[in-house]
N, CA, C and O atoms as a Tinker XYZ file with bonds, in Angstrom:
   328  protein
     1  N    -18.626000  -99.443000  -82.714000    73     2
     2  CA   -18.797000  -98.255000  -81.918000    64     1     3
     3  C    -18.869000  -97.065000  -82.866000    63     2     4     5
     4  O    -18.090000  -96.979000  -83.816000    81     3
     5  N    -19.783000  -96.164000  -82.618000    73     3     6
     6  CA   -19.977000  -95.011000  -83.485000    64     5     7
     7  C    -19.727000  -93.725000  -82.703000    63     6     8     9
     8  O    -20.345000  -93.479000  -81.667000    81     7
     9  N    -18.805000  -92.908000  -83.220000    73     7    10
    10  CA   -18.485000  -91.606000  -82.631000    64     9    11
    11  C    -19.306000  -90.536000  -83.333000    63    10    12    13
    12  O    -19.338000  -90.469000  -84.561000    81    11
    13  N    -19.968000  -89.700000  -82.541000    73    11    14
    14  CA   -20.756000  -88.582000  -83.077000    64    13    15
    15  C    -20.573000  -87.367000  -82.171000    63    14    16    17
    16  O    -20.002000  -87.450000  -81.084000    81    15
    17  N    -21.079000  -86.235000  -82.663000    73    15    18
    18  CA   -21.078000  -85.006000  -81.871000    64    17    19
    19  C    -22.530000  -84.599000  -81.656000    63    18    20    21
    20  O    -23.315000  -84.540000  -82.602000    81    19
    21  N    -22.878000  -84.320000  -80.404000    73    19    22
    22  CA   -24.208000  -83.831000  -80.055000    64    21    23
    23  C    -24.004000  -82.513000  -79.319000    63    22    24    25
    24  O    -23.548000  -82.489000  -78.176000    81    23
    25  N    -24.350000  -81.416000  -79.991000    73    23    26
    26  CA   -24.100000  -80.098000  -79.400000    64    25    27
    27  C    -22.609000  -79.885000  -79.246000    63    26    28    29
    28  O    -21.870000  -79.886000  -80.230000    81    27
    29  N    -22.163000  -79.700000  -78.011000    73    27    30
    30  CA   -20.731000  -79.496000  -77.744000    64    29    31
    31  C    -20.078000  -80.736000  -77.138000    63    30    32    33
    32  O    -18.965000  -80.660000  -76.617000    81    31
    33  N    -20.768000  -81.877000  -77.203000    73    31    34
    34  CA   -20.249000  -83.095000  -76.563000    64    33    35
    35  C    -20.078000  -84.220000  -77.578000    63    34    36    37
    36  O    -20.786000  -84.288000  -78.583000    81    35
    37  N    -19.123000  -85.098000  -77.289000    73    35    38
    38  CA   -18.953000  -86.315000  -78.071000    64    37    39
    39  C    -19.880000  -87.384000  -77.516000    63    38    40    41
    40  O    -20.178000  -87.412000  -76.321000    81    39
    41  N    -20.332000  -88.268000  -78.408000    73    39    42
    42  CA   -21.072000  -89.443000  -77.962000    64    41    43
    43  C    -20.441000  -90.681000  -78.589000    63    42    44    45
    44  O    -19.936000  -90.640000  -79.711000    81    43
    45  N    -20.481000  -91.770000  -77.851000    73    43    46
    46  CA   -20.083000  -93.087000  -78.338000    64    45    47
    47  C    -21.311000  -93.970000  -78.236000    63    46    48    49
    48  O    -21.825000  -94.218000  -77.146000    81    47
    49  N    -21.773000  -94.442000  -79.381000    73    47    50
    50  CA   -22.999000  -95.247000  -79.434000    64    49    51
    51  C    -24.163000  -94.558000  -78.727000    63    50    52    53
    52  O    -24.944000  -95.202000  -78.027000    81    51
    53  N    -24.270000  -93.239000  -78.918000    73    51    54
    54  CA   -25.389000  -92.482000  -78.373000    64    53    55
    55  C    -25.231000  -91.996000  -76.947000    63    54    56    57
    56  O    -26.077000  -91.243000  -76.465000    81    55
    57  N    -24.179000  -92.400000  -76.257000    73    55    58
    58  CA   -23.958000  -91.979000  -74.870000    64    57    59
    59  C    -22.846000  -90.943000  -74.804000    63    58    60    61
    60  O    -21.809000  -91.106000  -75.446000    81    59
    61  N    -23.053000  -89.871000  -74.028000    73    59    62
    62  CA   -22.014000  -88.858000  -73.872000    64    61    63
    63  C    -20.733000  -89.509000  -73.377000    63    62    64    65
    64  O    -20.761000  -90.403000  -72.531000    81    63
    65  N    -19.596000  -89.043000  -73.923000    73    63    66
    66  CA   -18.315000  -89.656000  -73.562000    64    65    67
    67  C    -17.217000  -88.602000  -73.532000    63    66    68    69
    68  O    -17.190000  -87.691000  -74.359000    81    67
    69  N    -16.326000  -88.737000  -72.582000    73    67    70
    70  CA   -15.098000  -87.951000  -72.536000    64    69    71
    71  C    -14.034000  -88.803000  -73.208000    63    70    72    73
    72  O    -13.783000  -89.933000  -72.787000    81    71
    73  N    -13.406000  -88.268000  -74.251000    73    71    74
    74  CA   -12.448000  -89.056000  -75.019000    64    73    75
    75  C    -11.067000  -89.034000  -74.376000    63    74    76    77
    76  O    -10.522000  -87.976000  -74.064000    81    75
    77  N    -10.522000  -90.222000  -74.189000    73    75    78
    78  CA    -9.167000  -90.403000  -73.668000    64    77    79
    79  C     -8.472000  -91.341000  -74.642000    63    78    80    81
    80  O     -8.895000  -92.484000  -74.816000    81    79
    81  N     -7.400000  -90.859000  -75.282000    73    79    82
    82  CA    -6.802000  -91.684000  -76.317000    64    81    83
    83  C     -5.308000  -91.534000  -76.459000    63    82    84    85
    84  O     -4.627000  -90.953000  -75.615000    81    83
    85  N     -4.822000  -92.080000  -77.561000    73    83    86
    86  CA    -3.384000  -92.097000  -77.820000    64    85    87
    87  C     -3.135000  -92.094000  -79.321000    63    86    88    89
    88  O     -3.985000  -92.517000  -80.104000    81    87
    89  N     -1.967000  -91.614000  -79.709000    73    87    90
    90  CA    -1.512000  -91.739000  -81.093000    64    89    91
    91  C     -0.829000  -93.085000  -81.243000    63    90    92    93
    92  O     -0.017000  -93.477000  -80.405000    81    91
    93  N     -1.161000  -93.788000  -82.313000    73    91    94
    94  CA    -0.630000  -95.129000  -82.544000    64    93    95
    95  C      0.278000  -95.069000  -83.763000    63    94    96    97
    96  O     -0.157000  -95.322000  -84.886000    81    95
    97  N      1.528000  -94.738000  -83.536000    73    95    98
    98  CA     2.509000  -94.571000  -84.607000    64    97    99
    99  C      2.837000  -95.909000  -85.261000    63    98   100   101
   100  O      3.018000  -96.921000  -84.583000    81    99
   101  N      2.909000  -95.896000  -86.574000    73    99   102
   102  CA     3.333000  -97.087000  -87.303000    64   101   103
   103  C      2.357000  -98.244000  -87.269000    63   102   104   105
   104  O      2.732000  -99.372000  -87.586000    81   103
   105  N      1.111000  -97.993000  -86.892000    73   103   106
   106  CA     0.136000  -99.079000  -86.755000    64   105   107
   107  C     -0.102000  -99.822000  -88.062000    63   106   108   109
   108  O     -0.374000 -101.022000  -88.051000    81   107
   109  N     -0.004000  -99.127000  -89.179000    73   107   110
   110  CA    -0.283000  -99.777000  -90.460000    64   109   111
   111  C      0.760000 -100.816000  -90.819000    63   110   112   113
   112  O      0.513000 -101.676000  -91.665000    81   111
   113  N      1.926000 -100.748000  -90.185000    73   111   114
   114  CA     2.976000 -101.715000  -90.482000    64   113   115
   115  C      3.119000 -102.808000  -89.451000    63   114   116   117
   116  O      3.934000 -103.716000  -89.614000    81   115
   117  N      2.331000 -102.733000  -88.385000    73   115   118
   118  CA     2.445000 -103.727000  -87.314000    64   117   119
   119  C      1.712000 -105.010000  -87.691000    63   118   120   121
   120  O      0.688000 -104.963000  -88.372000    81   119
   121  N      2.232000 -106.155000  -87.252000    73   119   122
   122  CA     1.512000 -107.416000  -87.474000    64   121   123
   123  C      0.153000 -107.388000  -86.765000    63   122   124   125
   124  O      0.008000 -106.769000  -85.712000    81   123
   125  N     -0.825000 -108.056000  -87.345000    73   123   126
   126  CA    -2.183000 -108.032000  -86.805000    64   125   127
   127  C     -2.242000 -108.468000  -85.343000    63   126   128   129
   128  O     -3.003000 -107.896000  -84.562000    81   127
   129  N     -1.452000 -109.471000  -84.963000    73   127   130
   130  CA    -1.497000 -109.928000  -83.564000    64   129   131
   131  C     -0.990000 -108.853000  -82.604000    63   130   132   133
   132  O     -1.468000 -108.769000  -81.473000    81   131
   133  N     -0.027000 -108.026000  -83.035000    73   131   134
   134  CA     0.449000 -106.919000  -82.204000    64   133   135
   135  C     -0.656000 -105.876000  -82.044000    63   134   136   137
   136  O     -0.898000 -105.370000  -80.948000    81   135
   137  N     -1.323000 -105.565000  -83.160000    73   135   138
   138  CA    -2.382000 -104.557000  -83.117000    64   137   139
   139  C     -3.502000 -105.012000  -82.187000    63   138   140   141
   140  O     -3.975000 -104.228000  -81.365000    81   139
   141  N     -3.930000 -106.259000  -82.304000    73   139   142
   142  CA    -4.986000 -106.777000  -81.428000    64   141   143
   143  C     -4.575000 -106.681000  -79.964000    63   142   144   145
   144  O     -5.369000 -106.264000  -79.121000    81   143
   145  N     -3.342000 -107.064000  -79.660000    73   143   146
   146  CA    -2.855000 -106.987000  -78.279000    64   145   147
   147  C     -2.830000 -105.541000  -77.800000    63   146   148   149
   148  O     -3.264000 -105.237000  -76.689000    81   147
   149  N     -2.316000 -104.648000  -78.653000    73   147   150
   150  CA    -2.248000 -103.239000  -78.274000    64   149   151
   151  C     -3.639000 -102.651000  -78.049000    63   150   152   153
   152  O     -3.850000 -101.920000  -77.081000    81   151
   153  N     -4.587000 -102.962000  -78.931000    73   151   154
   154  CA    -5.946000 -102.447000  -78.763000    64   153   155
   155  C     -6.587000 -102.981000  -77.488000    63   154   156   157
   156  O     -7.277000 -102.240000  -76.788000    81   155
   157  N     -6.373000 -104.246000  -77.180000    73   155   158
   158  CA    -6.878000 -104.811000  -75.922000    64   157   159
   159  C     -6.269000 -104.092000  -74.724000    63   158   160   161
   160  O     -6.976000 -103.758000  -73.773000    81   159
   161  N     -4.961000 -103.852000  -74.769000    73   159   162
   162  CA    -4.281000 -103.158000  -73.670000    64   161   163
   163  C     -4.809000 -101.735000  -73.505000    63   162   164   165
   164  O     -5.065000 -101.295000  -72.384000    81   163
   165  N     -4.973000 -101.011000  -74.616000    73   163   166
   166  CA    -5.475000  -99.638000  -74.545000    64   165   167
   167  C     -6.884000  -99.606000  -73.968000    63   166   168   169
   168  O     -7.201000  -98.743000  -73.148000    81   167
   169  N     -7.724000 -100.535000  -74.388000    73   167   170
   170  CA    -9.084000 -100.613000  -73.863000    64   169   171
   171  C     -9.076000 -100.933000  -72.370000    63   170   172   173
   172  O     -9.820000 -100.332000  -71.595000    81   171
   173  N     -8.241000 -101.872000  -71.978000    73   171   174
   174  CA    -8.145000 -102.253000  -70.560000    64   173   175
   175  C     -7.717000 -101.064000  -69.703000    63   174   176   177
   176  O     -8.123000 -100.947000  -68.547000    81   175
   177  N     -6.895000 -100.181000  -70.276000    73   175   178
   178  CA    -6.420000  -98.997000  -69.560000    64   177   179
   179  C     -7.434000  -97.852000  -69.564000    63   178   180   181
   180  O     -7.187000  -96.804000  -68.967000    81   179
   181  N     -8.578000  -98.048000  -70.238000    73   179   182
   182  CA    -9.637000  -97.050000  -70.233000    64   181   183
   183  C     -9.617000  -96.080000  -71.404000    63   182   184   185
   184  O    -10.410000  -95.139000  -71.432000    81   183
   185  N     -8.733000  -96.285000  -72.364000    73   183   186
   186  CA    -8.704000  -95.412000  -73.530000    64   185   187
   187  C     -9.846000  -95.789000  -74.464000    63   186   188   189
   188  O    -10.146000  -96.968000  -74.647000    81   187
   189  N    -10.480000  -94.776000  -75.053000    73   187   190
   190  CA   -11.632000  -95.051000  -75.905000    64   189   191
   191  C    -11.492000  -94.494000  -77.320000    63   190   192   193
   192  O    -12.472000  -94.463000  -78.065000    81   191
   193  N    -10.299000  -94.056000  -77.701000    73   191   194
   194  CA   -10.028000  -93.695000  -79.096000    64   193   195
   195  C     -8.540000  -93.812000  -79.357000    63   194   196   197
   196  O     -7.725000  -93.772000  -78.435000    81   195
   197  N     -8.195000  -93.960000  -80.644000    73   195   198
   198  CA    -6.792000  -93.912000  -81.066000    64   197   199
   199  C     -6.699000  -93.076000  -82.330000    63   198   200   201
   200  O     -7.640000  -93.002000  -83.121000    81   199
   201  N     -5.560000  -92.459000  -82.500000    73   199   202
   202  CA    -5.255000  -91.755000  -83.748000    64   201   203
   203  C     -4.216000  -92.591000  -84.468000    63   202   204   205
   204  O     -3.126000  -92.827000  -83.946000    81   203
   205  N     -4.554000  -93.038000  -85.668000    73   203   206
   206  CA    -3.631000  -93.840000  -86.476000    64   205   207
   207  C     -3.016000  -92.932000  -87.528000    63   206   208   209
   208  O     -3.721000  -92.198000  -88.221000    81   207
   209  N     -1.710000  -92.990000  -87.639000    73   207   210
   210  CA    -1.004000  -92.212000  -88.649000    64   209   211
   211  C     -1.127000  -92.939000  -89.973000    63   210   212   213
   212  O     -0.485000  -93.968000  -90.182000    81   211
   213  N     -1.960000  -92.404000  -90.881000    73   211   214
   214  CA    -2.199000  -93.049000  -92.174000    64   213   215
   215  C     -1.092000  -92.750000  -93.179000    63   214   216   217
   216  O     -1.022000  -93.382000  -94.233000    81   215
   217  N     -0.239000  -91.804000  -92.863000    73   215   218
   218  CA     0.936000  -91.536000  -93.702000    64   217   219
   219  C      2.157000  -91.684000  -92.816000    63   218   220   221
   220  O      2.349000  -90.918000  -91.872000    81   219
   221  N      2.966000  -92.656000  -93.119000    73   219   222
   222  CA     4.117000  -92.953000  -92.277000    64   221   223
   223  C      5.224000  -93.541000  -93.137000    63   222   224   225
   224  O      5.055000  -94.598000  -93.745000    81   223
   225  N      6.338000  -92.862000  -93.183000    73   223   226
   226  CA     7.499000  -93.324000  -93.943000    64   225   227
   227  C      8.713000  -93.068000  -93.064000    63   226   228   229
   228  O      9.201000  -91.941000  -92.981000    81   227
   229  N      9.191000  -94.102000  -92.420000    73   227   230
   230  CA    10.330000  -93.944000  -91.521000    64   229   231
   231  C     11.347000  -95.043000  -91.770000    63   230   232   233
   232  O     10.999000  -96.208000  -91.963000    81   231
   233  N     12.589000  -94.651000  -91.762000    73   231   234
   234  CA    13.693000  -95.607000  -91.872000    64   233   235
   235  C     13.580000  -96.471000  -93.129000    63   234   236   237
   236  O     13.913000  -97.656000  -93.111000    81   235
   237  N     13.100000  -95.853000  -94.238000    73   235   238
   238  CA    12.997000  -96.579000  -95.496000    64   237   239
   239  C     11.830000  -97.543000  -95.581000    63   238   240   241
   240  O     11.759000  -98.345000  -96.513000    81   239
   241  N     10.918000  -97.479000  -94.630000    73   239   242
   242  CA     9.760000  -98.377000  -94.607000    64   241   243
   243  C      8.490000  -97.542000  -94.774000    63   242   244   245
   244  O      7.944000  -97.038000  -93.792000    81   243
   245  N      8.020000  -97.395000  -96.007000    73   243   246
   246  CA     6.841000  -96.577000  -96.300000    64   245   247
   247  C      5.579000  -97.422000  -96.161000    63   246   248   249
   248  O      5.310000  -98.295000  -96.985000    81   247
   249  N      4.817000  -97.154000  -95.119000    73   247   250
   250  CA     3.570000  -97.887000  -94.874000    64   249   251
   251  C      2.359000  -96.961000  -95.003000    63   250   252   253
   252  O      1.309000  -97.224000  -94.416000    81   251
   253  N      2.506000  -95.882000  -95.770000    73   251   254
   254  CA     1.420000  -94.917000  -95.945000    64   253   255
   255  C      0.209000  -95.567000  -96.599000    63   254   256   257
   256  O      0.341000  -96.380000  -97.513000    81   255
   257  N     -0.973000  -95.197000  -96.116000    73   255   258
   258  CA    -2.221000  -95.718000  -96.675000    64   257   259
   259  C     -2.561000  -95.058000  -98.004000    63   258   260   261
   260  O     -3.348000  -95.595000  -98.783000    81   259
   261  N     -1.970000  -93.896000  -98.263000    73   259   262
   262  CA    -2.193000  -93.182000  -99.523000    64   261   263
   263  C     -0.857000  -92.715000 -100.069000    63   262   264   265
   264  O      0.107000  -92.535000  -99.326000    81   263
   265  N     -0.814000  -92.518000 -101.402000    73   263   266
   266  CA     0.413000  -92.005000 -102.007000    64   265   267
   267  C      0.396000  -90.474000 -101.995000    63   266   268   269
   268  O     -0.529000  -89.873000 -101.447000    81   267
   269  N      1.390000  -89.848000 -102.585000    73   267   270
   270  CA     1.495000  -88.381000 -102.559000    64   269   271
   271  C      0.339000  -87.698000 -103.270000    63   270   272   273
   272  O      0.040000  -86.540000 -102.980000    81   271
   273  N     -0.317000  -88.390000 -104.194000    73   271   274
   274  CA    -1.478000  -87.837000 -104.899000    64   273   275
   275  C     -2.788000  -88.119000 -104.159000    63   274   276   277
   276  O     -3.859000  -87.727000 -104.623000    81   275
   277  N     -2.705000  -88.800000 -103.008000    73   275   278
   278  CA    -3.895000  -89.125000 -102.230000    64   277   279
   279  C     -4.600000  -90.393000 -102.662000    63   278   280   281
   280  O     -5.716000  -90.667000 -102.219000    81   279
   281  N     -3.963000  -91.165000 -103.521000    73   279   282
   282  CA    -4.563000  -92.415000 -103.990000    64   281   283
   283  C     -4.261000  -93.548000 -103.003000    63   282   284   285
   284  O     -3.172000  -93.592000 -102.431000    81   283
   285  N     -5.217000  -94.467000 -102.799000    73   283   286
   286  CA    -5.029000  -95.567000 -101.848000    64   285   287
   287  C     -3.853000  -96.465000 -102.224000    63   286   288   289
   288  O     -3.581000  -96.697000 -103.402000    81   287
   289  N     -3.163000  -96.963000 -101.198000    73   287   290
   290  CA    -2.056000  -97.900000 -101.383000    64   289   291
   291  C     -2.370000  -99.201000 -100.655000    63   290   292   293
   292  O     -2.542000  -99.227000  -99.436000    81   291
   293  N     -2.439000 -100.271000 -101.425000    73   291   294
   294  CA    -2.629000 -101.600000 -100.828000    64   293   295
   295  C     -1.273000 -102.096000 -100.332000    63   294   296   297
   296  O     -0.247000 -101.771000 -100.930000    81   295
   297  N     -1.250000 -102.855000  -99.280000    73   295   298
   298  CA    -2.369000 -103.339000  -98.473000    64   297   299
   299  C     -2.727000 -102.389000  -97.342000    63   298   300   301
   300  O     -3.641000 -102.666000  -96.565000    81   299
   301  N     -2.011000 -101.265000  -97.240000    73   299   302
   302  CA    -2.116000 -100.409000  -96.056000    64   301   303
   303  C     -3.469000  -99.725000  -95.905000    63   302   304   305
   304  O     -3.936000  -99.538000  -94.782000    81   303
   305  N     -4.114000  -99.343000  -97.018000    73   303   306
   306  CA    -5.430000  -98.711000  -96.917000    64   305   307
   307  C     -6.429000  -99.661000  -96.254000    63   306   308   309
   308  O     -7.292000  -99.217000  -95.497000    81   307
   309  N     -6.322000 -100.944000  -96.526000    73   307   310
   310  CA    -7.220000 -101.934000  -95.932000    64   309   311
   311  C     -7.007000 -102.124000  -94.445000    63   310   312   313
   312  O     -7.909000 -102.586000  -93.747000    81   311
   313  N     -5.827000 -101.773000  -93.946000    73   311   314
   314  CA    -5.546000 -101.947000  -92.517000    64   313   315
   315  C     -6.201000 -100.870000  -91.661000    63   314   316   317
   316  O     -6.155000 -100.941000  -90.433000    81   315
   317  N     -6.817000  -99.865000  -92.305000    73   315   318
   318  CA    -7.526000  -98.835000  -91.543000    64   317   319
   319  C     -8.896000  -99.321000  -91.081000    63   318   320   321
   320  O     -9.503000  -98.706000  -90.205000    81   319
   321  N     -9.388000 -100.406000  -91.652000    73   319   322
   322  CA   -10.705000 -100.952000  -91.274000    64   321   323
   323  C    -10.519000 -102.072000  -90.265000    63   322   324   325
   324  O     -9.694000 -102.966000  -90.456000    81   323
   325  N    -11.296000 -102.014000  -89.186000    73   323   326
   326  CA   -11.261000 -103.069000  -88.158000    64   325   327
   327  C    -12.652000 -103.483000  -87.826000    63   326   328
   328  O    -12.851000 -104.360000  -86.984000    81   327
């Protein structure tokens, strides 16, 4: 699916779309099966975008996709691609 802007409107795969979404906290640290289930659930509920927090360090568990200098951190940077 490709998100673009046409004039003052968003398009998804070339069709005008109203975006309805959610923030997905800690997604980079979730097991793949949880993420797949969550994405299926969000889609079933009619959501068509998510915001993934690419920098997340909570409770001593740093799952940031980049370090403080902005350099990629494996394996988390790879989890941004689906």
